[in-house]
mmCIF file of the N, C-alpha and C atoms, coordinates in Angstrom:
data_MODEL
# 
_entry.id   MODEL 
# 
loop_
_atom_site.group_PDB 
_atom_site.id 
_atom_site.type_symbol 
_atom_site.label_atom_id 
_atom_site.label_alt_id 
_atom_site.label_comp_id 
_atom_site.label_asym_id 
_atom_site.label_entity_id 
_atom_site.label_seq_id 
_atom_site.pdbx_PDB_ins_code 
_atom_site.Cartn_x 
_atom_site.Cartn_y 
_atom_site.Cartn_z 
_atom_site.occupancy 
_atom_site.B_iso_or_equiv 
_atom_site.pdbx_formal_charge 
_atom_site.auth_seq_id 
_atom_site.auth_comp_id 
_atom_site.auth_asym_id 
_atom_site.auth_atom_id 
_atom_site.pdbx_PDB_model_num 
ATOM 1   N N  . UNK A 1 1  ? -25.234 -91.206  -41.438 1.00 0.00 ? 1  UNK A N  1 
ATOM 2   C CA . UNK A 1 1  ? -24.804 -90.106  -40.752 1.00 0.00 ? 1  UNK A CA 1 
ATOM 3   C C  . UNK A 1 1  ? -23.674 -90.493  -39.874 1.00 0.00 ? 1  UNK A C  1 
ATOM 4   N N  . UNK A 1 2  ? -23.757 -91.590  -39.110 1.00 0.00 ? 2  UNK A N  1 
ATOM 5   C CA . UNK A 1 2  ? -23.029 -92.002  -38.147 1.00 0.00 ? 2  UNK A CA 1 
ATOM 6   C C  . UNK A 1 2  ? -21.630 -92.369  -38.719 1.00 0.00 ? 2  UNK A C  1 
ATOM 7   N N  . UNK A 1 3  ? -21.580 -92.889  -40.020 1.00 0.00 ? 3  UNK A N  1 
ATOM 8   C CA . UNK A 1 3  ? -20.351 -93.149  -40.791 1.00 0.00 ? 3  UNK A CA 1 
ATOM 9   C C  . UNK A 1 3  ? -19.515 -91.919  -41.188 1.00 0.00 ? 3  UNK A C  1 
ATOM 10  N N  . UNK A 1 4  ? -20.199 -90.765  -41.366 1.00 0.00 ? 4  UNK A N  1 
ATOM 11  C CA . UNK A 1 4  ? -19.512 -89.702  -41.738 1.00 0.00 ? 4  UNK A CA 1 
ATOM 12  C C  . UNK A 1 4  ? -18.868 -88.995  -40.375 1.00 0.00 ? 4  UNK A C  1 
ATOM 13  N N  . UNK A 1 5  ? -19.426 -89.141  -39.394 1.00 0.00 ? 5  UNK A N  1 
ATOM 14  C CA . UNK A 1 5  ? -19.098 -88.601  -38.223 1.00 0.00 ? 5  UNK A CA 1 
ATOM 15  C C  . UNK A 1 5  ? -17.806 -89.520  -37.580 1.00 0.00 ? 5  UNK A C  1 
ATOM 16  N N  . UNK A 1 6  ? -17.980 -90.840  -37.799 1.00 0.00 ? 6  UNK A N  1 
ATOM 17  C CA . UNK A 1 6  ? -16.970 -91.608  -37.631 1.00 0.00 ? 6  UNK A CA 1 
ATOM 18  C C  . UNK A 1 6  ? -15.746 -91.591  -38.317 1.00 0.00 ? 6  UNK A C  1 
ATOM 19  N N  . UNK A 1 7  ? -15.883 -91.317  -39.651 1.00 0.00 ? 7  UNK A N  1 
ATOM 20  C CA . UNK A 1 7  ? -14.677 -91.242  -40.553 1.00 0.00 ? 7  UNK A CA 1 
ATOM 21  C C  . UNK A 1 7  ? -13.905 -89.972  -40.074 1.00 0.00 ? 7  UNK A C  1 
ATOM 22  N N  . UNK A 1 8  ? -14.409 -88.761  -39.816 1.00 0.00 ? 8  UNK A N  1 
ATOM 23  C CA . UNK A 1 8  ? -13.805 -87.665  -39.479 1.00 0.00 ? 8  UNK A CA 1 
ATOM 24  C C  . UNK A 1 8  ? -13.167 -87.782  -37.976 1.00 0.00 ? 8  UNK A C  1 
ATOM 25  N N  . UNK A 1 9  ? -13.864 -88.359  -37.251 1.00 0.00 ? 9  UNK A N  1 
ATOM 26  C CA . UNK A 1 9  ? -13.418 -88.571  -35.757 1.00 0.00 ? 9  UNK A CA 1 
ATOM 27  C C  . UNK A 1 9  ? -12.242 -89.437  -35.709 1.00 0.00 ? 9  UNK A C  1 
ATOM 28  N N  . UNK A 1 10 ? -12.492 -90.720  -36.356 1.00 0.00 ? 10 UNK A N  1 
ATOM 29  C CA . UNK A 1 10 ? -11.426 -91.832  -36.324 1.00 0.00 ? 10 UNK A CA 1 
ATOM 30  C C  . UNK A 1 10 ? -10.160 -91.423  -36.972 1.00 0.00 ? 10 UNK A C  1 
ATOM 31  N N  . UNK A 1 11 ? -10.381 -90.801  -38.167 1.00 0.00 ? 11 UNK A N  1 
ATOM 32  C CA . UNK A 1 11 ? -9.092  -90.194  -38.840 1.00 0.00 ? 11 UNK A CA 1 
ATOM 33  C C  . UNK A 1 11 ? -8.352  -89.378  -38.107 1.00 0.00 ? 11 UNK A C  1 
ATOM 34  N N  . UNK A 1 12 ? -8.898  -88.306  -37.369 1.00 0.00 ? 12 UNK A N  1 
ATOM 35  C CA . UNK A 1 12 ? -8.203  -87.540  -36.651 1.00 0.00 ? 12 UNK A CA 1 
ATOM 36  C C  . UNK A 1 12 ? -7.588  -88.143  -35.409 1.00 0.00 ? 12 UNK A C  1 
ATOM 37  N N  . UNK A 1 13 ? -8.306  -88.999  -34.829 1.00 0.00 ? 13 UNK A N  1 
ATOM 38  C CA . UNK A 1 13 ? -7.714  -89.702  -33.483 1.00 0.00 ? 13 UNK A CA 1 
ATOM 39  C C  . UNK A 1 13 ? -6.656  -90.656  -33.830 1.00 0.00 ? 13 UNK A C  1 
ATOM 40  N N  . UNK A 1 14 ? -6.844  -91.272  -35.038 1.00 0.00 ? 14 UNK A N  1 
ATOM 41  C CA . UNK A 1 14 ? -5.717  -92.280  -35.296 1.00 0.00 ? 14 UNK A CA 1 
ATOM 42  C C  . UNK A 1 14 ? -4.478  -91.712  -35.650 1.00 0.00 ? 14 UNK A C  1 
ATOM 43  N N  . UNK A 1 15 ? -4.494  -90.370  -36.247 1.00 0.00 ? 15 UNK A N  1 
ATOM 44  C CA . UNK A 1 15 ? -3.343  -89.810  -36.602 1.00 0.00 ? 15 UNK A CA 1 
ATOM 45  C C  . UNK A 1 15 ? -2.527  -89.337  -35.344 1.00 0.00 ? 15 UNK A C  1 
ATOM 46  N N  . UNK A 1 16 ? -3.476  -88.885  -34.366 1.00 0.00 ? 16 UNK A N  1 
ATOM 47  C CA . UNK A 1 16 ? -2.864  -88.284  -32.971 1.00 0.00 ? 16 UNK A CA 1 
ATOM 48  C C  . UNK A 1 16 ? -2.442  -89.279  -31.989 1.00 0.00 ? 16 UNK A C  1 
ATOM 49  N N  . UNK A 1 17 ? -3.462  -90.390  -31.955 1.00 0.00 ? 17 UNK A N  1 
ATOM 50  C CA . UNK A 1 17 ? -3.282  -91.313  -30.834 1.00 0.00 ? 17 UNK A CA 1 
ATOM 51  C C  . UNK A 1 17 ? -2.560  -92.731  -31.412 1.00 0.00 ? 17 UNK A C  1 
ATOM 52  N N  . UNK A 1 18 ? -2.499  -92.819  -32.666 1.00 0.00 ? 18 UNK A N  1 
ATOM 53  C CA . UNK A 1 18 ? -2.054  -94.192  -33.166 1.00 0.00 ? 18 UNK A CA 1 
ATOM 54  C C  . UNK A 1 18 ? -3.133  -94.981  -33.539 1.00 0.00 ? 18 UNK A C  1 
ATOM 55  N N  . UNK A 1 19 ? -2.891  -95.775  -34.621 1.00 0.00 ? 19 UNK A N  1 
ATOM 56  C CA . UNK A 1 19 ? -3.891  -96.659  -35.234 1.00 0.00 ? 19 UNK A CA 1 
ATOM 57  C C  . UNK A 1 19 ? -4.500  -97.765  -34.326 1.00 0.00 ? 19 UNK A C  1 
ATOM 58  N N  . UNK A 1 20 ? -3.534  -98.533  -33.662 1.00 0.00 ? 20 UNK A N  1 
ATOM 59  C CA . UNK A 1 20 ? -4.041  -99.403  -32.606 1.00 0.00 ? 20 UNK A CA 1 
ATOM 60  C C  . UNK A 1 20 ? -4.870  -99.051  -31.649 1.00 0.00 ? 20 UNK A C  1 
ATOM 61  N N  . UNK A 1 21 ? -4.862  -97.750  -31.238 1.00 0.00 ? 21 UNK A N  1 
ATOM 62  C CA . UNK A 1 21 ? -5.479  -97.313  -29.976 1.00 0.00 ? 21 UNK A CA 1 
ATOM 63  C C  . UNK A 1 21 ? -6.885  -96.818  -30.743 1.00 0.00 ? 21 UNK A C  1 
ATOM 64  N N  . UNK A 1 22 ? -7.180  -96.826  -31.817 1.00 0.00 ? 22 UNK A N  1 
ATOM 65  C CA . UNK A 1 22 ? -8.310  -96.409  -32.386 1.00 0.00 ? 22 UNK A CA 1 
ATOM 66  C C  . UNK A 1 22 ? -9.119  -97.609  -32.957 1.00 0.00 ? 22 UNK A C  1 
ATOM 67  N N  . UNK A 1 23 ? -8.510  -98.608  -33.425 1.00 0.00 ? 23 UNK A N  1 
ATOM 68  C CA . UNK A 1 23 ? -9.005  -99.575  -34.268 1.00 0.00 ? 23 UNK A CA 1 
ATOM 69  C C  . UNK A 1 23 ? -9.818  -100.644 -33.163 1.00 0.00 ? 23 UNK A C  1 
ATOM 70  N N  . UNK A 1 24 ? -9.160  -100.908 -32.091 1.00 0.00 ? 24 UNK A N  1 
ATOM 71  C CA . UNK A 1 24 ? -9.790  -101.785 -31.169 1.00 0.00 ? 24 UNK A CA 1 
ATOM 72  C C  . UNK A 1 24 ? -11.232 -101.353 -30.669 1.00 0.00 ? 24 UNK A C  1 
ATOM 73  N N  . UNK A 1 25 ? -10.995 -100.071 -29.989 1.00 0.00 ? 25 UNK A N  1 
ATOM 74  C CA . UNK A 1 25 ? -12.494 -99.522  -29.552 1.00 0.00 ? 25 UNK A CA 1 
ATOM 75  C C  . UNK A 1 25 ? -13.620 -99.385  -30.567 1.00 0.00 ? 25 UNK A C  1 
ATOM 76  N N  . UNK A 1 26 ? -13.013 -99.208  -31.769 1.00 0.00 ? 26 UNK A N  1 
ATOM 77  C CA . UNK A 1 26 ? -14.056 -99.009  -32.884 1.00 0.00 ? 26 UNK A CA 1 
ATOM 78  C C  . UNK A 1 26 ? -14.829 -100.560 -33.214 1.00 0.00 ? 26 UNK A C  1 
ATOM 79  N N  . UNK A 1 27 ? -13.776 -101.455 -33.256 1.00 0.00 ? 27 UNK A N  1 
ATOM 80  C CA . UNK A 1 27 ? -14.305 -102.819 -33.479 1.00 0.00 ? 27 UNK A CA 1 
ATOM 81  C C  . UNK A 1 27 ? -15.326 -103.301 -32.266 1.00 0.00 ? 27 UNK A C  1 
ATOM 82  N N  . UNK A 1 28 ? -14.803 -102.921 -31.019 1.00 0.00 ? 28 UNK A N  1 
ATOM 83  C CA . UNK A 1 28 ? -15.748 -103.222 -29.863 1.00 0.00 ? 28 UNK A CA 1 
ATOM 84  C C  . UNK A 1 28 ? -17.064 -102.490 -29.890 1.00 0.00 ? 28 UNK A C  1 
ATOM 85  N N  . UNK A 1 29 ? -17.029 -101.071 -30.595 1.00 0.00 ? 29 UNK A N  1 
ATOM 86  C CA . UNK A 1 29 ? -18.111 -100.504 -30.587 1.00 0.00 ? 29 UNK A CA 1 
ATOM 87  C C  . UNK A 1 29 ? -19.152 -101.256 -31.569 1.00 0.00 ? 29 UNK A C  1 
ATOM 88  N N  . UNK A 1 30 ? -18.460 -101.555 -32.669 1.00 0.00 ? 30 UNK A N  1 
ATOM 89  C CA . UNK A 1 30 ? -19.368 -102.281 -33.676 1.00 0.00 ? 30 UNK A CA 1 
ATOM 90  C C  . UNK A 1 30 ? -20.020 -103.446 -33.007 1.00 0.00 ? 30 UNK A C  1 
ATOM 91  N N  . UNK A 1 31 ? -19.369 -104.168 -32.211 1.00 0.00 ? 31 UNK A N  1 
ATOM 92  C CA . UNK A 1 31 ? -19.870 -105.428 -31.521 1.00 0.00 ? 31 UNK A CA 1 
ATOM 93  C C  . UNK A 1 31 ? -20.922 -105.098 -30.608 1.00 0.00 ? 31 UNK A C  1 
ATOM 94  N N  . UNK A 1 32 ? -20.727 -103.801 -29.867 1.00 0.00 ? 32 UNK A N  1 
ATOM 95  C CA . UNK A 1 32 ? -21.866 -103.621 -28.825 1.00 0.00 ? 32 UNK A CA 1 
ATOM 96  C C  . UNK A 1 32 ? -23.032 -103.283 -29.815 1.00 0.00 ? 32 UNK A C  1 
ATOM 97  N N  . UNK A 1 33 ? -22.990 -102.514 -30.863 1.00 0.00 ? 33 UNK A N  1 
ATOM 98  C CA . UNK A 1 33 ? -24.110 -102.102 -31.646 1.00 0.00 ? 33 UNK A CA 1 
ATOM 99  C C  . UNK A 1 33 ? -24.846 -103.361 -32.196 1.00 0.00 ? 33 UNK A C  1 
ATOM 100 N N  . UNK A 1 34 ? -24.080 -104.340 -32.434 1.00 0.00 ? 34 UNK A N  1 
ATOM 101 C CA . UNK A 1 34 ? -24.840 -105.552 -32.794 1.00 0.00 ? 34 UNK A CA 1 
ATOM 102 C C  . UNK A 1 34 ? -25.357 -106.281 -31.658 1.00 0.00 ? 34 UNK A C  1 
ATOM 103 N N  . UNK A 1 35 ? -24.893 -106.344 -30.615 1.00 0.00 ? 35 UNK A N  1 
ATOM 104 C CA . UNK A 1 35 ? -25.422 -106.888 -29.340 1.00 0.00 ? 35 UNK A CA 1 
ATOM 105 C C  . UNK A 1 35 ? -26.616 -106.323 -28.885 1.00 0.00 ? 35 UNK A C  1 
ATOM 106 N N  . UNK A 1 36 ? -26.786 -104.989 -29.089 1.00 0.00 ? 36 UNK A N  1 
ATOM 107 C CA . UNK A 1 36 ? -28.002 -104.175 -28.656 1.00 0.00 ? 36 UNK A CA 1 
ATOM 108 C C  . UNK A 1 36 ? -29.142 -104.654 -29.331 1.00 0.00 ? 36 UNK A C  1 
ATOM 109 N N  . UNK A 1 37 ? -28.972 -105.087 -30.577 1.00 0.00 ? 37 UNK A N  1 
ATOM 110 C CA . UNK A 1 37 ? -30.118 -105.751 -31.264 1.00 0.00 ? 37 UNK A CA 1 
ATOM 111 C C  . UNK A 1 37 ? -31.065 -106.659 -30.486 1.00 0.00 ? 37 UNK A C  1 
ATOM 112 N N  . UNK A 1 38 ? -30.279 -107.343 -29.328 1.00 0.00 ? 38 UNK A N  1 
ATOM 113 C CA . UNK A 1 38 ? -30.893 -108.312 -28.519 1.00 0.00 ? 38 UNK A CA 1 
ATOM 114 C C  . UNK A 1 38 ? -32.275 -107.600 -27.895 1.00 0.00 ? 38 UNK A C  1 
ATOM 115 N N  . UNK A 1 39 ? -32.251 -106.281 -27.662 1.00 0.00 ? 39 UNK A N  1 
ATOM 116 C CA . UNK A 1 39 ? -33.252 -105.725 -27.079 1.00 0.00 ? 39 UNK A CA 1 
ATOM 117 C C  . UNK A 1 39 ? -34.370 -104.970 -27.840 1.00 0.00 ? 39 UNK A C  1 
ATOM 118 N N  . UNK A 1 40 ? -34.317 -105.467 -29.116 1.00 0.00 ? 40 UNK A N  1 
ATOM 119 C CA . UNK A 1 40 ? -35.005 -105.063 -30.220 1.00 0.00 ? 40 UNK A CA 1 
ATOM 120 C C  . UNK A 1 40 ? -36.671 -105.055 -29.800 1.00 0.00 ? 40 UNK A C  1 
ATOM 121 N N  . UNK A 1 41 ? -37.146 -106.290 -29.138 1.00 0.00 ? 41 UNK A N  1 
ATOM 122 C CA . UNK A 1 41 ? -38.599 -106.470 -28.608 1.00 0.00 ? 41 UNK A CA 1 
ATOM 123 C C  . UNK A 1 41 ? -38.883 -105.590 -27.692 1.00 0.00 ? 41 UNK A C  1 
ATOM 124 N N  . UNK A 1 42 ? -37.932 -104.852 -27.143 1.00 0.00 ? 42 UNK A N  1 
ATOM 125 C CA . UNK A 1 42 ? -38.406 -103.833 -25.717 1.00 0.00 ? 42 UNK A CA 1 
ATOM 126 C C  . UNK A 1 42 ? -38.944 -102.550 -26.454 1.00 0.00 ? 42 UNK A C  1 
ATOM 127 N N  . UNK A 1 43 ? -38.085 -102.192 -27.421 1.00 0.00 ? 43 UNK A N  1 
ATOM 128 C CA . UNK A 1 43 ? -38.591 -100.794 -28.085 1.00 0.00 ? 43 UNK A CA 1 
ATOM 129 C C  . UNK A 1 43 ? -38.180 -100.693 -29.696 1.00 0.00 ? 43 UNK A C  1 
ATOM 130 N N  . UNK A 1 44 ? -38.896 -100.261 -30.430 1.00 0.00 ? 44 UNK A N  1 
ATOM 131 C CA . UNK A 1 44 ? -38.313 -99.987  -31.821 1.00 0.00 ? 44 UNK A CA 1 
ATOM 132 C C  . UNK A 1 44 ? -37.269 -99.068  -31.985 1.00 0.00 ? 44 UNK A C  1 
ATOM 133 N N  . UNK A 1 45 ? -37.166 -98.135  -30.984 1.00 0.00 ? 45 UNK A N  1 
ATOM 134 C CA . UNK A 1 45 ? -36.081 -97.055  -31.021 1.00 0.00 ? 45 UNK A CA 1 
ATOM 135 C C  . UNK A 1 45 ? -34.783 -97.898  -30.918 1.00 0.00 ? 45 UNK A C  1 
ATOM 136 N N  . UNK A 1 46 ? -34.664 -99.054  -30.433 1.00 0.00 ? 46 UNK A N  1 
ATOM 137 C CA . UNK A 1 46 ? -33.305 -99.766  -30.320 1.00 0.00 ? 46 UNK A CA 1 
ATOM 138 C C  . UNK A 1 46 ? -32.699 -99.916  -31.785 1.00 0.00 ? 46 UNK A C  1 
ATOM 139 N N  . UNK A 1 47 ? -33.539 -100.064 -32.770 1.00 0.00 ? 47 UNK A N  1 
ATOM 140 C CA . UNK A 1 47 ? -32.811 -100.077 -34.061 1.00 0.00 ? 47 UNK A CA 1 
ATOM 141 C C  . UNK A 1 47 ? -32.007 -98.950  -34.513 1.00 0.00 ? 47 UNK A C  1 
ATOM 142 N N  . UNK A 1 48 ? -32.351 -97.675  -33.909 1.00 0.00 ? 48 UNK A N  1 
ATOM 143 C CA . UNK A 1 48 ? -31.756 -96.384  -34.328 1.00 0.00 ? 48 UNK A CA 1 
ATOM 144 C C  . UNK A 1 48 ? -30.426 -96.431  -33.476 1.00 0.00 ? 48 UNK A C  1 
ATOM 145 N N  . UNK A 1 49 ? -30.585 -96.780  -32.196 1.00 0.00 ? 49 UNK A N  1 
ATOM 146 C CA . UNK A 1 49 ? -29.277 -96.837  -31.324 1.00 0.00 ? 49 UNK A CA 1 
ATOM 147 C C  . UNK A 1 49 ? -28.444 -97.914  -31.909 1.00 0.00 ? 49 UNK A C  1 
ATOM 148 N N  . UNK A 1 50 ? -28.763 -99.113  -32.166 1.00 0.00 ? 50 UNK A N  1 
ATOM 149 C CA . UNK A 1 50 ? -28.055 -100.165 -32.728 1.00 0.00 ? 50 UNK A CA 1 
ATOM 150 C C  . UNK A 1 50 ? -27.321 -99.828  -34.043 1.00 0.00 ? 50 UNK A C  1 
ATOM 151 N N  . UNK A 1 51 ? -27.995 -99.179  -34.905 1.00 0.00 ? 51 UNK A N  1 
ATOM 152 C CA . UNK A 1 51 ? -27.368 -98.990  -36.153 1.00 0.00 ? 51 UNK A CA 1 
ATOM 153 C C  . UNK A 1 51 ? -26.438 -97.816  -36.042 1.00 0.00 ? 51 UNK A C  1 
ATOM 154 N N  . UNK A 1 52 ? -26.660 -96.849  -35.290 1.00 0.00 ? 52 UNK A N  1 
ATOM 155 C CA . UNK A 1 52 ? -25.756 -95.830  -34.875 1.00 0.00 ? 52 UNK A CA 1 
ATOM 156 C C  . UNK A 1 52 ? -24.429 -96.259  -34.330 1.00 0.00 ? 52 UNK A C  1 
ATOM 157 N N  . UNK A 1 53 ? -24.605 -97.104  -33.320 1.00 0.00 ? 53 UNK A N  1 
ATOM 158 C CA . UNK A 1 53 ? -23.152 -97.550  -32.683 1.00 0.00 ? 53 UNK A CA 1 
ATOM 159 C C  . UNK A 1 53 ? -22.591 -98.567  -33.752 1.00 0.00 ? 53 UNK A C  1 
ATOM 160 N N  . UNK A 1 54 ? -23.266 -99.384  -34.386 1.00 0.00 ? 54 UNK A N  1 
ATOM 161 C CA . UNK A 1 54 ? -22.543 -100.287 -35.350 1.00 0.00 ? 54 UNK A CA 1 
ATOM 162 C C  . UNK A 1 54 ? -22.101 -99.458  -36.415 1.00 0.00 ? 54 UNK A C  1 
ATOM 163 N N  . UNK A 1 55 ? -22.783 -98.374  -36.970 1.00 0.00 ? 55 UNK A N  1 
ATOM 164 C CA . UNK A 1 55 ? -22.192 -97.550  -37.966 1.00 0.00 ? 55 UNK A CA 1 
ATOM 165 C C  . UNK A 1 55 ? -20.836 -96.750  -37.547 1.00 0.00 ? 55 UNK A C  1 
ATOM 166 N N  . UNK A 1 56 ? -20.941 -96.219  -36.424 1.00 0.00 ? 56 UNK A N  1 
ATOM 167 C CA . UNK A 1 56 ? -19.601 -95.620  -35.971 1.00 0.00 ? 56 UNK A CA 1 
ATOM 168 C C  . UNK A 1 56 ? -18.543 -96.580  -35.813 1.00 0.00 ? 56 UNK A C  1 
ATOM 169 N N  . UNK A 1 57 ? -18.750 -97.750  -35.144 1.00 0.00 ? 57 UNK A N  1 
ATOM 170 C CA . UNK A 1 57 ? -17.777 -98.701  -35.045 1.00 0.00 ? 57 UNK A CA 1 
ATOM 171 C C  . UNK A 1 57 ? -17.249 -99.097  -36.423 1.00 0.00 ? 57 UNK A C  1 
ATOM 172 N N  . UNK A 1 58 ? -18.143 -99.557  -37.465 1.00 0.00 ? 58 UNK A N  1 
ATOM 173 C CA . UNK A 1 58 ? -17.654 -100.000 -38.699 1.00 0.00 ? 58 UNK A CA 1 
ATOM 174 C C  . UNK A 1 58 ? -16.852 -99.113  -39.455 1.00 0.00 ? 58 UNK A C  1 
ATOM 175 N N  . UNK A 1 59 ? -17.516 -97.829  -39.674 1.00 0.00 ? 59 UNK A N  1 
ATOM 176 C CA . UNK A 1 59 ? -16.952 -96.979  -40.519 1.00 0.00 ? 59 UNK A CA 1 
ATOM 177 C C  . UNK A 1 59 ? -15.534 -96.492  -39.786 1.00 0.00 ? 59 UNK A C  1 
ATOM 178 N N  . UNK A 1 60 ? -15.494 -96.238  -38.572 1.00 0.00 ? 60 UNK A N  1 
ATOM 179 C CA . UNK A 1 60 ? -14.310 -95.933  -37.700 1.00 0.00 ? 60 UNK A CA 1 
ATOM 180 C C  . UNK A 1 60 ? -13.212 -96.774  -38.047 1.00 0.00 ? 60 UNK A C  1 
ATOM 181 N N  . UNK A 1 61 ? -13.654 -98.063  -37.629 1.00 0.00 ? 61 UNK A N  1 
ATOM 182 C CA . UNK A 1 61 ? -12.497 -99.264  -37.858 1.00 0.00 ? 61 UNK A CA 1 
ATOM 183 C C  . UNK A 1 61 ? -12.158 -99.369  -39.294 1.00 0.00 ? 61 UNK A C  1 
ATOM 184 N N  . UNK A 1 62 ? -13.062 -99.178  -40.208 1.00 0.00 ? 62 UNK A N  1 
ATOM 185 C CA . UNK A 1 62 ? -12.606 -99.508  -41.528 1.00 0.00 ? 62 UNK A CA 1 
ATOM 186 C C  . UNK A 1 62 ? -11.651 -98.329  -41.967 1.00 0.00 ? 62 UNK A C  1 
ATOM 187 N N  . UNK A 1 63 ? -11.944 -97.119  -41.612 1.00 0.00 ? 63 UNK A N  1 
ATOM 188 C CA . UNK A 1 63 ? -11.051 -95.961  -42.224 1.00 0.00 ? 63 UNK A CA 1 
ATOM 189 C C  . UNK A 1 63 ? -9.612  -96.166  -41.396 1.00 0.00 ? 63 UNK A C  1 
ATOM 190 N N  . UNK A 1 64 ? -9.664  -96.484  -40.261 1.00 0.00 ? 64 UNK A N  1 
ATOM 191 C CA . UNK A 1 64 ? -8.392  -96.585  -39.465 1.00 0.00 ? 64 UNK A CA 1 
ATOM 192 C C  . UNK A 1 64 ? -7.774  -97.868  -40.292 1.00 0.00 ? 64 UNK A C  1 
ATOM 193 N N  . UNK A 1 65 ? -8.323  -99.020  -40.349 1.00 0.00 ? 65 UNK A N  1 
ATOM 194 C CA . UNK A 1 65 ? -7.553  -100.155 -40.830 1.00 0.00 ? 65 UNK A CA 1 
ATOM 195 C C  . UNK A 1 65 ? -6.990  -99.804  -42.215 1.00 0.00 ? 65 UNK A C  1 
ATOM 196 N N  . UNK A 1 66 ? -7.745  -99.182  -43.098 1.00 0.00 ? 66 UNK A N  1 
ATOM 197 C CA . UNK A 1 66 ? -7.216  -98.538  -44.384 1.00 0.00 ? 66 UNK A CA 1 
ATOM 198 C C  . UNK A 1 66 ? -6.156  -97.823  -44.213 1.00 0.00 ? 66 UNK A C  1 
ATOM 199 N N  . UNK A 1 67 ? -6.010  -96.841  -43.274 1.00 0.00 ? 67 UNK A N  1 
ATOM 200 C CA . UNK A 1 67 ? -4.850  -95.916  -43.124 1.00 0.00 ? 67 UNK A CA 1 
ATOM 201 C C  . UNK A 1 67 ? -3.602  -96.816  -42.651 1.00 0.00 ? 67 UNK A C  1 
ATOM 202 N N  . UNK A 1 68 ? -3.953  -97.727  -41.762 1.00 0.00 ? 68 UNK A N  1 
ATOM 203 C CA . UNK A 1 68 ? -2.957  -98.612  -41.036 1.00 0.00 ? 68 UNK A CA 1 
ATOM 204 C C  . UNK A 1 68 ? -2.315  -99.383  -42.257 1.00 0.00 ? 68 UNK A C  1 
ATOM 205 N N  . UNK A 1 69 ? -3.146  -100.027 -43.150 1.00 0.00 ? 69 UNK A N  1 
ATOM 206 C CA . UNK A 1 69 ? -2.462  -100.843 -44.201 1.00 0.00 ? 69 UNK A CA 1 
ATOM 207 C C  . UNK A 1 69 ? -1.712  -99.820  -45.192 1.00 0.00 ? 69 UNK A C  1 
ATOM 208 N N  . UNK A 1 70 ? -2.077  -98.684  -45.445 1.00 0.00 ? 70 UNK A N  1 
ATOM 209 C CA . UNK A 1 70 ? -1.546  -97.700  -46.455 1.00 0.00 ? 70 UNK A CA 1 
ATOM 210 C C  . UNK A 1 70 ? -0.152  -97.293  -45.946 1.00 0.00 ? 70 UNK A C  1 
ATOM 211 N N  . UNK A 1 71 ? -0.155  -97.131  -44.683 1.00 0.00 ? 71 UNK A N  1 
ATOM 212 C CA . UNK A 1 71 ? 1.234   -96.677  -44.060 1.00 0.00 ? 71 UNK A CA 1 
ATOM 213 C C  . UNK A 1 71 ? 2.279   -97.884  -43.816 1.00 0.00 ? 71 UNK A C  1 
ATOM 214 N N  . UNK A 1 72 ? 1.670   -99.080  -43.822 1.00 0.00 ? 72 UNK A N  1 
ATOM 215 C CA . UNK A 1 72 ? 2.660   -100.261 -43.511 1.00 0.00 ? 72 UNK A CA 1 
ATOM 216 C C  . UNK A 1 72 ? 3.141   -100.616 -44.747 1.00 0.00 ? 72 UNK A C  1 
# 
């Protein structure tokens, strides 16, 4: 679900703001989602938060990078 939202949002934002202004925050979001896994022993709900953040970052970054390559 996070991937679908990320694809729609990142595609729109990268068309209006520019590819580089969307790719880097998306990759940082994927890193944050991975780093949040550190807190998994605290609560099992962390896996949902982590997967959502990492999914948003991965899908948003991937779709933006593909568009960047296609236009270049």
